[in-house]
C-alpha positions in Angstrom: -32.1 -15.7 3.3 -32.6 -16.5 6.4 -30.6 -14.7 9.4 -28.0 -17.4 9.9 -27.2 -17.3 6.3 -26.3 -14.1 6.8 -24.3 -14.5 9.6 -22.5 -16.7 8.0 -21.9 -14.4 5.2 -20.8 -11.6 6.6 -18.2 -13.5 9.1 -16.5 -15.4 5.5 -16.3 -11.6 4.5 -14.8 -10.3 8.2 -12.3 -13.3 7.8 -11.1 -12.3 4.4 -10.6 -8.8 5.0 -9.1 -9.6 8.3 -6.4 -11.7 6.4 -6.0 -9.2 3.4 -5.0 -6.6 5.9 -2.6 -9.3 8.4 -1.2 -10.4 4.8 -0.6 -7.3 3.5 0.9 -5.8 7.2 3.3 -8.5 7.7 4.9 -8.1 3.6 5.3 -4.4 4.2 7.3 -5.3 7.9 9.2 -7.9 6.1 10.2 -5.8 3.6 11.0 -2.9 5.3 13.5 -5.3 7.6 14.8 -6.7 4.3 16.1 -3.4 3.8 16.1 -1.2 0.8 18.9 1.0 -0.6 16.7 3.7 -0.8 16.0 3.9 3.2 18.0 4.3 5.9 18.8 1.3 8.3 15.8 0.3 10.3 16.7 2.2 14.2 20.0 4.2 12.7 20.0 8.1 14.3 18.4 10.7 11.3 22.2 11.8 12.1 24.1 9.0 11.2 22.5 8.4 7.7 23.4 12.3 6.7 19.8 12.1 4.9 17.4 14.7 5.0 13.6 14.4 4.7 
């Protein structure tokens, strides 16, 4: 294995890891902004929801 093969392998692995982490972050943000019945609205004051914890 030459050093250029190693560099290509490292670059491809780095790109796939970055893509995986970025997609998880975007999906988490999308789902949080979309809302669910278990979570209070984004930006709502703690006292406005009446939910502790």
